[in-house]
C-alpha positions as CSV (number, residue, x, y, z in Angstrom):
1,X,97.6,119.6,126.9
2,X,99.8,115.9,126.7
3,X,102.3,115.1,123.8
4,X,99.9,112.4,122.9
5,X,97.3,115.1,122.5
6,X,99.0,117.0,120.2
7,X,100.1,113.6,118.3
8,X,103.3,113.2,119.4
9,X,103.2,109.8,120.0
10,X,105.8,106.7,118.9
11,X,104.3,103.5,118.2
12,X,106.8,100.8,118.8
13,X,107.5,97.0,119.6
14,X,110.7,96.0,120.6
15,X,112.6,93.0,121.3
16,X,117.0,92.8,122.9
17,X,118.0,93.0,119.5
18,X,115.2,95.4,117.3
19,X,113.0,98.2,117.3
20,X,109.7,98.4,115.1
21,X,108.0,101.2,114.4
22,X,104.8,102.3,113.3
23,X,105.0,105.5,111.1
24,X,101.3,106.6,109.8
25,X,101.4,108.1,106.0
26,X,99.0,109.6,103.9
27,X,96.9,107.6,101.3
28,X,98.9,109.4,98.0
29,X,102.0,108.2,99.4
30,X,100.6,104.6,101.2
31,X,98.9,103.2,98.1
32,X,101.6,103.4,95.7
33,X,103.6,101.4,98.3
34,X,101.3,98.7,98.9
35,X,101.2,98.1,95.8
36,X,104.9,98.2,95.0
37,X,105.8,96.7,98.4
38,X,108.7,98.9,98.3
39,X,108.6,103.2,98.8
40,X,108.4,104.5,95.5
41,X,107.2,108.3,94.0
42,X,106.1,110.5,96.0
43,X,107.5,109.2,98.6
44,X,111.3,111.4,99.4
45,X,113.4,109.9,101.6
46,X,115.4,112.8,102.5
47,X,111.8,114.2,104.1
48,X,111.5,112.0,106.5
49,X,112.3,113.2,109.9
């Protein structure tokens, strides 16, 4: 299997000075973050990979 078939894909856009990467989050993290317009619990920065 390819990395893409395993779900190992980085989706990003770039310019000469920035890289913006897409990261999917489960709904229990995404919904509170969208309401607060910032990452809030249950998001944990120390769990980022």
